[in-house]
C-alpha distance (Angstrom), angle and dihedral (degrees) to the residues before:
residue distance angle dihedral
X1 . . .
X2 3.80 . .
X3 3.77 115.3 .
X4 3.78 131.1 -167.4
X5 3.77 120.3 -111.0
X6 3.83 89.1 -105.0
X7 3.73 87.7 60.6
X8 3.80 102.4 41.4
X9 3.83 109.6 10.5
X10 3.84 90.6 -148.5
X11 3.83 100.0 116.4
X12 3.81 133.5 56.1
X13 3.72 111.7 -80.2
X14 3.84 122.5 -130.0
X15 3.76 111.3 -136.5
X16 3.89 112.9 -138.5
X17 3.85 91.7 175.8
X18 3.83 123.1 73.0
X19 3.82 109.6 -72.5
X20 3.76 95.7 -105.4
X21 3.92 97.8 66.2
X22 3.69 139.9 28.7
X23 3.81 141.0 -175.6
X24 3.82 121.0 -121.6
X25 3.81 117.7 -162.6
X26 3.82 105.1 -152.4
X27 3.90 95.9 179.0
X28 3.72 140.3 15.5
X29 3.89 129.2 -151.8
X30 3.79 124.2 24.3
X31 3.79 139.7 -107.3
X32 3.81 92.8 -153.9
X33 3.73 125.0 97.8
X34 3.78 105.0 -159.2
X35 3.81 110.0 172.2
X36 3.79 94.7 -129.3
X37 3.80 97.3 48.8
X38 3.84 130.7 84.1
X39 3.86 97.1 -177.0
X40 3.84 93.8 106.5
X41 3.76 90.5 54.2
X42 3.63 92.5 46.8
X43 3.87 103.8 36.9
X44 3.86 96.6 28.4
X45 3.77 127.0 -140.7
X46 3.74 127.5 -20.0
X47 3.86 112.4 -67.4
X48 3.80 113.4 178.6
X49 3.68 126.4 -166.8
X50 3.79 115.5 -119.4
X51 3.86 111.9 -98.0
X52 3.83 92.7 -117.8
X53 3.76 89.9 52.5
X54 3.73 91.9 54.7
X55 3.79 92.0 45.2
X56 3.76 89.7 52.4
X57 3.73 91.3 52.0
X58 3.76 93.6 49.1
X59 3.85 90.0 51.1
X60 3.66 92.7 48.4
X61 3.75 93.1 53.5
X62 3.84 94.5 44.2
X63 3.72 89.5 54.4
X64 3.86 86.2 70.5
X65 3.81 111.4 97.7
X66 3.75 99.4 -125.7
X67 3.89 99.2 36.5
X68 3.84 108.6 123.5
X69 3.83 105.5 151.6
X70 3.82 136.0 41.7
X71 3.81 118.4 -166.5
X72 3.76 116.1 -157.9
X73 3.89 112.2 -149.3
X74 3.72 140.0 173.9
X75 3.81 136.2 138.3
X76 3.83 86.4 -88.1
X77 3.86 117.8 2.2
X78 3.91 89.4 -167.8
X79 3.74 92.7 65.3
X80 3.88 92.7 52.2
X81 3.74 112.3 133.6
X82 3.80 96.9 10.0
X83 3.77 87.6 120.1
X84 3.86 96.3 45.9
X85 3.73 125.2 92.9
X86 3.85 111.6 -111.6
X87 3.79 126.2 -123.6
X88 3.79 112.4 -66.7
X89 3.87 116.4 -96.6
X90 3.76 89.9 -117.0
X91 3.80 88.0 71.9
X92 3.84 87.0 59.7
X93 3.77 105.3 33.7
X94 3.79 124.9 19.2
X95 3.80 99.2 -179.4
X96 3.68 95.4 121.4
X97 3.78 91.4 -123.6
X98 3.85 105.5 137.5
X99 3.82 94.8 -165.2
X100 3.79 91.2 52.6
X101 3.77 89.0 48.2
X102 3.72 90.6 52.4
X103 3.81 90.0 49.5
X104 3.81 92.9 48.8
X105 3.85 89.3 47.4
X106 3.75 92.2 53.9
X107 3.77 93.1 48.1
X108 3.77 93.1 48.7
X109 3.88 90.7 48.8
X110 3.92 89.1 51.6
X111 3.80 91.1 46.1
X112 3.84 92.3 49.2
X113 3.86 91.9 48.7
X114 3.68 91.7 50.3
X115 3.99 104.8 38.8
X116 3.89 99.9 19.2
X117 3.79 120.3 -147.8
X118 3.78 104.1 -82.3
X119 3.75 95.9 113.4
X120 3.85 91.3 49.1
X121 3.74 88.2 47.8
X122 3.75 94.2 53.6
X123 3.81 90.8 45.9
X124 3.80 89.7 54.4
X125 3.76 91.7 46.2
X126 3.73 93.9 52.4
X127 3.85 93.8 42.3
X128 3.69 92.7 52.0
X129 3.83 96.7 45.5
X130 3.83 99.6 50.8
X131 3.86 90.8 125.3
X132 3.82 85.6 65.8
X133 3.88 104.1 63.1
X134 3.72 101.2 162.3
X135 3.86 107.3 48.9
X136 3.80 122.7 113.6
X137 3.90 118.3 -124.3
X138 3.81 109.2 -161.9
X139 3.82 125.0 -167.7
X140 3.80 119.0 -148.7
X141 3.79 127.9 -168.9
X142 3.78 113.1 15.5
X143 3.82 119.7 162.8
X144 3.80 115.5 -133.0
X145 3.87 96.0 -117.4
X146 3.86 90.5 54.1
X147 3.84 98.5 53.9
X148 3.82 91.9 103.4
X149 3.81 126.4 -173.7
X150 3.78 86.9 -108.1
X151 3.75 91.9 57.2
X152 3.82 92.3 45.8
X153 3.96 91.8 49.2
X154 3.80 90.1 48.6
X155 3.81 89.9 55.5
X156 3.76 88.2 47.8
X157 3.76 91.5 51.7
X158 3.75 100.0 62.2
X159 3.84 129.9 36.1
X160 3.80 89.7 -151.3
X161 3.88 90.0 76.5
X162 3.67 105.7 81.0
X163 3.90 117.3 -118.4
X164 3.77 85.8 -122.8
X165 3.83 127.2 113.1
X166 3.78 125.9 -173.9
X167 3.77 103.8 -156.4
X168 3.76 115.4 171.9
X169 3.79 111.9 -153.8
X170 3.75 104.3 161.7
X171 3.83 98.1 -162.0
X172 3.76 140.2 -3.8
X173 3.81 104.4 -142.1
X174 3.80 111.3 101.8
X175 3.87 96.6 -137.6
X176 3.79 91.2 51.8
X177 3.83 93.2 47.4
X178 3.80 89.2 51.1
X179 3.81 90.2 50.8
X180 3.66 90.3 48.7
X181 3.90 89.1 51.0
X182 3.74 92.6 -123.8
X183 3.70 117.2 160.1
X184 3.87 98.6 -136.4
X185 3.76 133.2 69.7
X186 3.74 125.2 -137.5
X187 3.87 87.9 -100.4
X188 3.75 91.0 51.1
X189 3.73 91.3 54.7
X190 3.78 93.1 48.2
X191 3.82 92.6 48.6
X192 3.85 89.6 49.8
X193 3.89 91.0 53.2
X194 3.80 91.9 47.9
X195 3.86 91.3 47.2
X196 3.82 92.1 50.0
X197 3.79 94.7 46.4
X198 3.82 92.5 46.8
X199 3.87 90.7 51.8
X200 3.69 97.2 39.1
X201 3.90 109.3 30.0
X202 3.86 93.1 -179.9
X203 3.78 94.6 48.0
X204 3.89 119.5 133.1
X205 3.89 111.8 -147.7
X206 3.68 122.1 -157.3
X207 3.91 122.8 -171.7
X208 3.76 141.5 170.4
X209 3.82 123.6 -132.6
X210 3.74 131.5 -166.9
X211 3.76 124.7 -147.7
X212 3.79 129.3 -165.2
X213 3.96 97.4 29.2
X214 3.84 108.3 168.9
X215 3.81 109.4 -76.6
X216 3.75 95.3 15.0
X217 3.80 105.7 147.5
X218 3.77 129.0 -156.3
X219 3.76 89.3 -105.3
X220 3.68 92.0 53.8
X221 3.72 93.2 49.0
X222 3.79 90.9 50.4
X223 3.83 88.2 55.0
X224 3.76 86.7 56.4
X225 3.72 94.0 51.5
X226 3.75 91.7 47.1
X227 3.81 89.9 52.1
X228 3.84 90.5 52.5
X229 3.73 90.8 48.6
X230 3.86 94.7 49.5
X231 3.77 100.3 40.0
X232 3.84 96.9 36.7
X233 3.74 100.1 -158.8
X234 3.84 112.9 -157.7
X235 3.82 102.4 -126.5
X236 3.84 121.5 22.4
X237 3.85 127.2 179.9
X238 3.76 115.5 -163.3
X239 3.70 125.7 -156.1
X240 3.80 134.2 -176.5
X241 3.72 116.8 -129.9
X242 3.78 116.2 -107.9
X243 3.74 131.0 175.9
X244 3.82 117.8 -102.2
X245 3.83 112.9 -158.3
X246 3.83 96.3 -126.3
X247 3.80 98.3 35.2
X248 3.75 120.2 109.2
X249 3.74 93.1 -132.1
X250 3.89 91.2 61.6
X251 3.82 88.4 65.2
X252 3.85 92.7 62.0
X253 3.76 116.5 111.3
X254 3.74 117.3 -79.5
X255 3.84 92.0 -125.0
X256 3.86 89.0 62.6
X257 3.68 92.1 58.0
X258 3.75 125.1 95.3
X259 3.76 121.4 -124.1
X260 3.83 120.1 -110.5
X261 3.77 88.1 -113.3
X262 3.81 91.9 57.7
X263 3.80 92.4 44.6
X264 3.73 91.9 51.0
X265 3.96 92.3 47.8
X266 3.74 90.4 51.3
X267 3.72 92.8 46.7
X268 3.85 91.6 51.0
X269 3.96 92.2 47.5
X270 3.81 93.9 49.6
X271 3.80 93.6 44.7
X272 3.87 87.3 49.4
X273 3.85 91.0 50.8
X274 3.84 92.6 48.6
X275 3.91 92.4 45.4
X276 3.82 89.2 54.8
X277 3.74 90.7 52.0
X278 3.72 93.6 48.1
X279 3.81 93.0 47.4
X280 3.80 92.2 51.5
X281 3.84 91.1 49.9
X282 3.79 93.6 45.0
X283 3.80 88.6 50.4
X284 3.77 91.4 52.8
X285 3.75 92.7 50.0
X286 3.87 90.8 50.1
X287 3.76 94.5 46.5
X288 3.84 91.5 58.9
X289 3.81 92.0 43.4
X290 3.81 90.3 -123.0
X291 3.82 114.5 -158.6
X292 3.73 122.6 -145.1
X293 3.67 109.9 -149.7
X294 3.90 96.3 -155.6
X295 3.72 122.4 31.8
X296 3.83 115.7 161.8
X297 3.75 115.5 -142.5
X298 3.95 116.0 -128.7
X299 3.82 97.2 -176.9
X300 3.79 140.2 -100.0
X301 3.77 119.2 -16.7
X302 3.87 105.5 -111.8
X303 3.84 93.0 -137.7
X304 3.72 100.8 50.5
X305 3.77 105.4 50.8
X306 3.80 108.4 -138.5
X307 3.73 96.7 -26.6
X308 3.87 100.8 87.1
X309 3.77 133.7 46.4
X310 3.79 122.3 -161.9
X311 3.66 123.3 -138.0
X312 3.85 143.3 165.9
X313 3.84 135.9 -143.9
X314 3.83 123.3 -155.7
X315 3.81 91.4 -82.6
X316 3.72 92.7 64.6
X317 3.72 126.5 74.9
X318 3.80 119.3 -155.4
X319 3.90 115.8 -92.2
X320 3.77 98.6 -4.4
X321 3.92 107.3 59.6
X322 3.84 134.4 52.4
X323 3.78 120.0 -79.3
X324 3.81 138.5 -143.0
X325 3.74 115.9 -110.4
X326 3.71 108.8 -149.1
X327 3.72 111.3 -155.1
X328 3.85 104.1 167.5
X329 3.70 130.5 42.1
X330 3.85 111.1 133.5
X331 3.72 93.5 89.5
X332 3.78 89.7 59.7
X333 3.78 100.8 33.0
X334 3.80 103.2 30.4
X335 3.73 132.7 -103.1
X336 3.83 113.2 -54.7
X337 3.72 94.8 13.2
X338 3.81 122.5 120.4
X339 3.79 134.4 -153.4
X340 3.76 109.4 -100.1
X341 3.96 116.5 -122.8
X342 3.80 108.5 -113.4
X343 3.86 94.7 22.3
X344 3.74 124.6 111.9
X345 3.82 126.5 -128.0
X346 3.81 139.5 178.0
X347 3.83 108.8 -105.3
X348 3.74 128.9 -170.6
X349 3.77 115.6 -149.2
X350 3.88 111.7 -125.1
X351 3.88 103.2 164.0
X352 3.84 144.6 -15.6
X353 3.70 141.9 -136.4
X354 3.80 112.1 -151.8
X355 3.79 103.8 -71.5
X356 3.86 94.9 -1.2
X357 3.72 124.3 84.9
X358 3.78 119.8 -145.1
X359 3.85 121.8 -145.2
X360 3.73 152.0 154.6
X361 3.84 131.0 -130.3
X362 3.80 112.9 -109.3
X363 3.81 133.2 -175.3
């Protein structure tokens, strides 16, 4: 039975992204049962790739000359490995005591079900790719309750892991979170953000938020806006609630559901609040002439002919976050020379345009 590379990892993989980065799906399906989501019904239960299979795929991709960034993805990275069998107790204790081995196995199984195996996976990837000291490893989609101390310490331990966390929270009001069947409360989310920022001062946090969930009141929406204004997350995606046929939330009474006009209004207000935050932060970065030591070049901007080159720093994921518009490079590279796609350069920030930063390459 033929399997795709994502399932087996046994055949050469075609890269559909630019040659300098690639996505690696480490698990399929989902253990969560969010009331607005149908992914578990479509994709089925969690199925994690074995650690060694993921490591093999990472190494195969890094062997390509231009590969500089690996992006780990799943419906929920934090659940990775909770369906896998942990290492045998003999790997930990070789005393020959069968009863002790059984106890060790039971403890390991409980720990795996609780914490998953994302941190061990990251350790194995990093350990087995030491010959590639300069690539970026990016983590996408980690729930707040699954960002453990072990995961944070793993990120701290190796500069190859981007100080970037994509943490979908959806809302901050406790009643809405319960109706969404989320496992975290508003306080849990706030504590997770504080813990991450304390441990990783240069971290960039991305999240997704939903407005207009059935039953969301104006007061609950205001609570969400005030949270965004207070905690000032770096990158925020906002979505309007819509019924999915198989989702539990679609079966709620119609009189609990917000009108399209209300949802659109809340979407616009939340986007405006976030844009104001981004503009203030970008203005501050430009005013101090911040220099980003590593900006990867993507290529020419499609709307500016050959006058603007697009780049990203570690705090920007391809396709979903803002970009850096590079408008000057000849002073650093020489007349007639161009920044190479996939290569990294030092960039001084000189201006901004809403979500986009504007800079020039410097030596």
